[in-house]
DRENVOZA-18376 format. One line per 3 residues: their letters; for each residue x, y, z of N, C-alpha, C, O. Coordinates in pm, whole numbers, plus 50000, padded with zeros to 5 digits. Layout:
! DRENVOZA-18376
A	X Y Z X Y Z X Y Z X Y Z  ...
END
This chain:
! DRENVOZA-18376
GSE	50091 49881 50000 50005 49993 49996 50085 50117 50002 50038 50218 49949  50205 50122 50061 50277 50233 50090 50350 50247 49955 50367 50364 49919  50392 50158 49880 50444 50180 49751 50339 50242 49654 50363 50333 49575
RDA	50228 50185 49670 50099 50242 49571 50083 50392 49608 50069 50476 49519  50085 50427 49748 50062 50566 49793 50171 50666 49734 50148 50777 49687  50294 50603 49745 50409 50677 49692 50402 50708 49526 50435 50813 49471
LSQ	50351 50593 49466 50324 50610 49324 50221 50692 49276 50224 50749 49167  50125 50698 49359 50013 50770 49358 50040 50941 49371 49992 51033 49304  50132 50944 49478 50182 51077 49497 50256 51127 49404 50244 51247 49376
RVS	50344 51050 49341 50434 51092 49224 50358 51125 49112 50399 51219 49044  50239 51058 49074 50141 51079 48963 50083 51218 48984 50071 51297 48891  50045 51246 49116 49972 51368 49135 50083 51487 49125 50047 51596 49080
EIG	50217 51467 49166 50302 51565 49124 50332 51595 49002 50345 51713 48970  50349 51490 48910 50360 51503 48783 50239 51585 48707 50259 51667 48617  50126 51554 48752 50002 51628 48701 50022 51779 48725 50010 51864 48636
SER	50055 51804 48856 50074 51939 48909 50185 52013 48809 50162 52121 48755  50296 51944 48795 50392 51999 48706 50354 52029 48564 50386 52130 48501  50280 51925 48522 50237 51952 48379 50131 52054 48374 50115 52114 48268
DAL	50059 52081 48472 49947 52198 48482 50038 52318 48474 50008 52410 48398  50136 52323 48541 50214 52452 48566 50293 52469 48440 50303 52587 48405  50354 52374 48359 50418 52389 48235 50314 52424 48136 50345 52502 48046
ERR	50190 52373 48143 50085 52428 48033 50057 52569 48057 50046 52646 47962  50042 52613 48199 50016 52760 48203 50129 52846 48161 50101 52957 48116  50261 52807 48170 50371 52887 48125 50367 52872 47970 50404 52969 47903
LEG	50326 52763 47910 50310 52747 47765 50217 52865 47708 50248 52952 47626  50094 52846 47772 50001 52955 47750 50052 53099 47752 50032 53181 47662  50121 53120 47866 50176 53254 47860 50289 53282 47767 50316 53400 47745
FSG	50351 53196 47716 50462 53216 47610 50376 53231 47481 50413 53309 47393  50265 53161 47470 50195 53160 47346 50136 53302 47333 50139 53359 47224  50077 53365 47452 50021 53508 47450 50120 53605 47407 50095 53695 47326
ERD	50251 53584 47469 50363 53652 47461 50405 53682 47301 50430 53789 47244  50402 53542 47250 50433 53523 47103 50353 53607 47008 50397 53676 46916  50199 53583 47055 50126 53658 46981 50126 53809 46977 50106 53876 46875
ALS	50149 53855 47097 50160 54009 47111 50293 54053 47042 50295 54163 46989  50398 53977 47040 50521 54027 46967 50496 53994 46804 50553 54058 46717  50421 53908 46782 50381 53887 46628 50299 54020 46588 50335 54085 46489
EET	50194 54058 46662 50118 54159 46636 50201 54296 46631 50169 54388 46555  50302 54302 46712 50389 54425 46734 50484 54425 46613 50504 54532 46556  50547 54308 46566 50614 54292 46446 50537 54324 46323 50590 54392 46235
SAL	50424 54284 46310 50341 54329 46201 50313 54460 46192 50310 54516 46083  50288 54528 46314 50262 54666 46304 50398 54760 46265 50393 54864 46200  50518 54698 46319 50629 54770 46279 50658 54753 46131 50717 54844 46071
VSE	50621 54643 46067 50662 54608 45929 50553 54713 45839 50588 54774 45738  50431 54719 45893 50340 54813 45824 50399 54959 45846 50400 55036 45750  50443 54994 45954 50502 55130 45975 50632 55150 45877 50639 55251 45807
RDA	50726 55059 45874 50828 55061 45776 50794 55078 45642 50845 55162 45568  50690 54985 45606 50641 55002 45461 50594 55126 45430 50638 55185 45332  50491 55183 45517 50450 55327 45510 50558 55431 45501 50544 55536 45438
ARA	50675 55394 45572 50783 55498 45599 50848 55499 45437 50865 55601 45370  50875 55377 45399 50939 55353 45276 50868 55428 45143 50933 55483 45054  50723 55420 45147 50639 55471 45054 50655 55623 45050 50660 55689 44946
QVS	50665 55677 45184 50683 55819 45219 50818 55866 45150 50826 55964 45077  50923 55783 45183 51041 55835 45125 51028 55833 44975 51046 55936 44911  50999 55722 44918 50978 55727 44796 50903 55849 44732 50950 55914 44639
ALK	50789 55874 44788 50717 55995 44715 50798 56118 44733 50803 56206 44647  50863 56123 44847 50951 56251 44871 51050 56257 44783 51089 56369 44749  51111 56142 44728 51236 56137 44654 51172 56192 44503 51229 56277 44435
GEL	51043 56126 44466 50976 56179 44345 50967 56342 44349 51003 56415 44257  50918 56378 44458 50875 56514 44473 51007 56598 44464 51009 56697 44391  51116 56562 44535 51242 56638 44511 51299 56632 44377 51358 56732 44335
SSL	51289 56515 44297 51346 56520 44168 51264 56602 44078 51324 56658 43986  51133 56618 44089 51033 56692 44022 51084 56835 44048 51112 56907 43953  51097 56877 44176 51145 57025 44212 51274 57045 44143 51292 57144 44072
ERK	51365 56954 44161 51501 56972 44105 51500 57010 43959 51565 57104 43914  51414 56924 43882 51373 56966 43735 51332 57094 43713 51390 57165 43630  51224 57137 43788 51161 57269 43785 51266 57376 43799 51259 57478 43729
LKD	51371 57355 43895 51476 57460 43931 51561 57460 43817 51597 57568 43771  51601 57339 43760 51686 57360 43646 51622 57418 43537 51689 57491 43464  51496 57400 43510 51439 57481 43402 51424 57608 43426 51421 57688 43332
AEG	51410 57651 43562 51401 57792 43601 51532 57854 43567 51539 57964 43514  51640 57778 43601 51771 57852 43597 51801 57861 43438 51848 57967 43397  51778 57769 43355 51768 57768 43225 51704 57907 43159 51762 57985 43084
EMD	51585 57915 43204 51504 58037 43171 51585 58169 43201 51609 58255 43116  51621 58172 43321 51701 58292 43380 51820 58325 43310 51860 58441 43305  51888 58216 43246 52025 58229 43186 51970 58277 43035 52035 58351 42962
GLK	51862 58231 43007 51805 58283 42866 51759 58446 42884 51780 58532 42798  51704 58467 42987 51669 58617 42998 51782 58710 43025 51780 58822 42975  51875 58671 43096 52010 58738 43120 52071 58769 42975 52103 58883 42945
RMV	52087 58652 42881 52131 58688 42759 52067 58786 42686 52129 58870 42621  51911 58780 42695 51839 58864 42621 51867 59007 42667 51873 59097 42583  51887 59033 42806 51908 59165 42862 52034 59217 42813 52049 59332 42774
EGS	52136 59116 42818 52272 59165 42765 52254 59205 42626 52289 59318 42592  52201 59120 42539 52183 59163 42409 52108 59295 42396 52158 59380 42322  52005 59320 42452 51924 59442 42446 52018 59573 42501 52001 59685 42454
KRE	52117 59547 42602 52207 59637 42644 52284 59693 42536 52294 59811 42503  52353 59565 42472 52457 59593 42363 52377 59676 42254 52429 59779 42212  52262 59640 42211 52190 59699 42104 52162 59862 42139 52171 59952 42055
GEE	52130 59878 42262 52094 60010 42336 52206 60091 42315 52195 60201 42261  52333 60036 42362 52452 60108 42338 52508 60156 42201 52563 60263 42171  52475 60035 42118 52515 60068 41967 52410 60176 41896 52446 60249 41804
LKR	52296 60177 41944 52194 60281 41904 52246 60415 41957 52244 60516 41887  52291 60412 42081 52326 60539 42144 52447 60588 42062 52444 60704 42021  52550 60511 42036 52647 60544 41953 52633 60612 41835 52687 60717 41801
ELE	52533 60523 41758 52507 60580 41626 52432 60710 41624 52449 60787 41529  52346 60741 41728 52285 60876 41760 52384 60973 41780 52384 61080 41718  52476 60940 41872 52590 61043 41902 52673 61090 41781 52714 61205 41763
ERD	52692 60974 41692 52777 60993 41570 52688 61090 41476 52740 61190 41427  52564 61061 41452 52486 61141 41379 52473 61291 41432 52466 61387 41356  52471 61299 41558 52462 61424 41623 52587 61510 41598 52580 61633 41591
EEV	52701 61441 41584 52826 61516 41555 52830 61545 41417 52892 61643 41377  52761 61457 41328 52770 61492 41183 52692 61625 41153 52718 61699 41059  52591 61643 41247 52504 61746 41216 52543 61878 41256 52469 61974 41231
END
């Protein structure tokens, strides 16, 4: 009977240990699920950030093209101004020469 009591006691201890292990396992399972959700959220954030970076790069290159176009336009206008200044100076000289002749 004593051996049977000892075995019965051991079976009971093993059952208690198993229950404790199952509770720990449930805890780990909950933690794993929470970490999985967190990871998923971070991946979504990262993807959104990458999309934002991509959009900003597109915007930047568009602005750079506009700036280059504007600079080209400015250079063209500067050349026109210089050309009209030279033309004005030539006309002024011609007028002065005519005035001297008269």
